[in-house]
N, C-alpha and C positions, 0 to 999 in steps of 0.2 A: 504493500500500500504506500501511497505518497500523499503528502499534504500540499494543497494548492491554496494560495490566498486569492480571493475573488473580490474585485472592486465593485461597488454599487454605483451605477451611473446616476447623474443628477436627475431628479424627478422620479426615481424608482423608490418605492416604499416597502417597509417590512411586510412580509407575506406574499410578495410578488414572486412568481416563478421566473427564473432567469436561465438562459443557456450560455455556457462558457466553454472555451477550448483550453486545454492544458498545454504547457510548453512542448509536450511531445506529440501534440496534434490530436488528442482524444477529445471528444465532445460530450458534455454531460449537461443535465438540467439540475437545478437546485432551487430552494426557496430562501428568500432573504429572511434571516432570523428577526424576531421581534425587536431586539435591542440594537440592530444595525440600521443606521439612517443613511440617507442619500449622501454619497461621497465617501462613506466608510468602507472598511474591508472586513472580511470574515474568512475563516479557514474551513476548507472542505477536504475530507479524506476520500480519495479515489484510488482505484486499482492502478498499480504500476503497469506501464506498457510492456508488452512482450519484447525481449531483446531483438534488435534488428541486425542484419549482416553488417559487419564493420565498414565495408566499402560497397555501396550499391552500384549495380551495373547500369550505365546509361545506354539508352537506345536512340538511334538517330531518328529525326523527324521525317527525313526523306530517305528512300531506299538507295544505297550507293550502287553505282554502275557495276563495279567489280564484285565478285562473290566473296563472302567473308572467309577469312582464313580458318576460323574456328566455328564450330556449331554455335547457334544462338543459345545463350544460357536460359535455363528454365525460368519462368516468371516467379516473382516473389509471392509468398503465400498471400492469399486474398484477405483483406481486412473487412470486418463487419461494417455495413453501411452506417454512416453517421446519422444520428437522429437530428433532424432539422426542424425548424419551426417556420411557418409561413410568415411570421412577423420578423424573422431574422434571416433573410435570404443570404446574407453574407457568409453564413456558415455552410452553405451548400457547395459541394465541389464544383469547380468550373473547368470545362475543357479548354484546351489550348486554341486560341484564335489569333490570326495575324493582326497586328496593330493597325488600326485605321483611324483617320481623323473623325472625331465624333463630339457630340455635346458633352459638357462636364457631367460626370455621374456623381450623384450625392446619395449616401446611404439612406435607406428608408428609416424614418424616426419610429420609436416605439408607438404603439397604438394610442396611448394617452396623449403624447405630444402631437401625433398626427391629427387627433381631434382638435387640439388647441390650434394647430396651424389652419385647419379648415375653417374654424370659427373666425380666426383673425383675418384670413384672406377674404372671406365672405364680406366682412365689414370694413376692410382696409384698416386694420388695427394692428398694433404691435403684438406679436405672439408672447412676449414676456409680460407686459403690463396691461394689455388691452386698451391702451390709449389710442385715440384716433391718430393715424400717422401724419395726416396733413396739418395738424394743429401745431406741430413742433418739428424741429430738424430731425431727419431720420438718418440712419446709418446702416452699414453692412459689415459683416465679419470677414476678415482676411486671414489667410494662412501666412507662413513665413515668406513665401515667394510673392506675396502681395495680391494673390488671386482670391476671389470670393469663395467661401466654403459652402454657401447655400444660396438659393434664389430668393430667400426671404429678406424683407426689410424690417427694421426695428426702430423704435423710438431711440434717438441718439443717446440720451442720458441713461436709459434703461440698458442699452447695449454696453455702454462703458462701465456701468455698475456691475453687470453680469461678468464682464471680462476681469474686473478688479476683484470680485468676491467669489466667482464661480470656480469650476474645476478646469478651466482652460479649454473647454470644448464647446462647439456650437450647440445651442439648445435643441436644434431641429435635426441636424445631420450627424452630430457627435464627432465631427472632424475637429482636429486641433485648431485653435484660434490664437493668432498672435497680435492682432490689432483690430481696431474699429475705424472705418473710414466714413466720414460724413458725405452724404449724397449732395452734390452741388445743386443750387437753384437753376432750373432749366433756363429761365429768362436771363440770368446773370452770367452763367458759365456753361453754355450749351456743349462745348467740347468736353469739359470735365464731366458733365452729366452723362454725355454719350459714353464716355470711357467707363464709368461705373456701371451703367445699365447694360452695357454690352457684356453679358455674363460669360460668354464663351470666347470673347476676344477676337471675333472674326471680322470686325469692322462694319457690322450691320446689325440691325435690331430685328429680331423675330417678333411675331405678334405677342407672345408671352412676355418677352423682355420689355417691350414698350409699354404694354398695358399694365403690368404689375407695378412698374415705376410710376406711371401716371396716377394710379390709384393710391400709391403711397404718399404722393406729394401734393395732390390737388383735390379740392372738394368737388368731386365729379359724381355723375350718376353711375354708380358701380354696376348696376344691372345692364345699362346700355353698353358699358365697356366690356362686360363679360360676354355679351352677345357677339361683339366683334371679335372676341378672343377665340370663340369656337367656330366661327364661320369666315373662311378666307374670302368669300364673295360678299361679305357685309359691306354696305355702302360706305360706312365709316372707314373701314380698312382700305378699301380701294381708293378713297380720297387721299389718305396718308401715303399709300404706296403708289405714287403717281406712275412709275414705270412698270408696274405689275410684276416686279421681280419676286414678290413674296416676302420681302423684308424692306426695312427703312434704312436708306443710306444717310450719311451726314448731310448731303445736299438737300434731301427731302425734309429733314427735320424742321428747319426754320423757313421753308418756302412759304409764300403768301397763303397758300391753302394747305400747308403742311400740318404735321401732327400737332405741334404746340399751339398754333393759332386756331386750328379746327376744334380741339377739345375745349379750349378756354371759351370760345365763342358759342359753342353749341351745347355743351354738357355740364355746365356749372349747376350743381345741385342746389335746390332751395333749402335754406337752413330753417325749416319751419316746424321741426318736430317738437311736440309738446313736452313739458317738464315731466320728469320721472315721478310717478305716484309714490307716496310714502307707504312702504310695505306694512308698517305697523298699523296704519289706519285704513288702508285700502289694498288689501291683499289681492283681491280679484283684479283691480285696476293695474296693480304692479305686474301680475302674471300676464295679463292681456298685452301690456306694453312690451314685454320681452318675448312673448309668443308671436314672433314676427311673421311666421308662415301660417298662423291660424290653425295649427295642428292639435291644439289642446294638449300638448306634450312638450316638455323641456328636457333637453339632454343635460348631463352633468356640467359639461363645459359651458353651456348656455347659462346655467344657474351661476357658476363661478364668475363668468364674465359680467352678468347682470349685477351681482352683489358688489363686485369690485368697482363698477362704474356708478352704482347707486350711492355707495359710501365714499366715493372719491378717493380710492386707495391706489390709483394707478401709478402715482409717482413715489410710493413708499413700498419698496420691494419686500421688506420684512412683513408688512401688513398684507401684501398680496400673497406671500407664502403662507401666512397664518390663516387667511381666509380659505385658501385652497385646502389646507390641512383640515380645517373645520368641516368643510363640505365632504371631503374624503372620509372623515370619521363617521359622519352620520348618514351618509348616502346609502350604505347597504341596508339600513333599517327600512328604507322606503322603496328601494329598488330590489325587491325580493327575488324577482325573476332574472336579475342580472342583465336587463335589456339596455341599461345605460340611460334611461329616460324616466321622467316622473309625470304622471297624468295630472290634469287640472284638479280633480277631486282629491287626489292624494296630497297635493300641495296646499289646498285650501281647507282641508278637514280641520274643524275647530279643535283646539287643545293639543292634539298629537299629530297634526299635519306637518309637512316639511316647513311651511312658512313660520308657524308658531315655534317649531323646534329651533329654526335658525335664529329667530328673534330672541328666544330665551338663551340660546348659547352665546349670542353677542352681548346680551345684557350682563351675563355672569362670567364672561370670558375675560 
């Protein structure tokens, strides 16, 4: 047997099942112990790997023209297949493929962070603090080479705080982070803006690159932008992409009918949303305010986001973490079937519903 120390990624809590790989390449699953928090480590005892031949035999990728001088050695003993998880595709074995130019690949985030990202992208908010991105400067995470580590945008101050106090990894892709770069103002520094937004560095902007950046910096109609994102024949995109190349070059960016002028002129969203109802006195109104799709159901990340914005906690990372921990602690009581969502009657039920439980927890927390 051998002892392996396992690190707990940021955002993973006690009781979570994790998959890890030992230094000798064996893959196992384990559960985070109750006393180990995010960023900590714990020891796991696993079987020692079977001894391998001291010098492995290499096999050529292409068959040589001349016959081999010696018979081909027998193959190594087969190993049992690795246990893999659909949530962690990085552990699956990968066949050899010739290197080809391609878009940057970012590791898939854990399910909880994926849900955070979906909520943040939907509302053009920071995945860390749920602050509207366009109301303050935003930034991106960079690696040691100065390249972006994810396609996400963040509130600049929240990103800097994350880098200062976190574990040195991107909260969405888990890739190492070395710096935070502020996204320049499109109207003041279009070249700098283009350089940051050009995620793959190919000198042109795809639909996804352009639209995600616009949603992050401008108070626009996000639904209209999303429609242009999925439809290459959308009138909006064809107006921006004047030459029909499928991407936006620098010359098209600031043209009279180019991307910047078009979105500012046509899709500035009206800031007319009503004030957030007080959950203590109007639980039904509060629920309806945040049930934006009218489904009579709120997912956990929707509740977390709603509480953070209701209480104005977005700029206090300790309070954001405390609120998320509170919801995580009481959520299983109401989400008995593990669906990840709470129905309206479960939220509003007098006395022991989720609303009254949250209010009582905040008052005594």
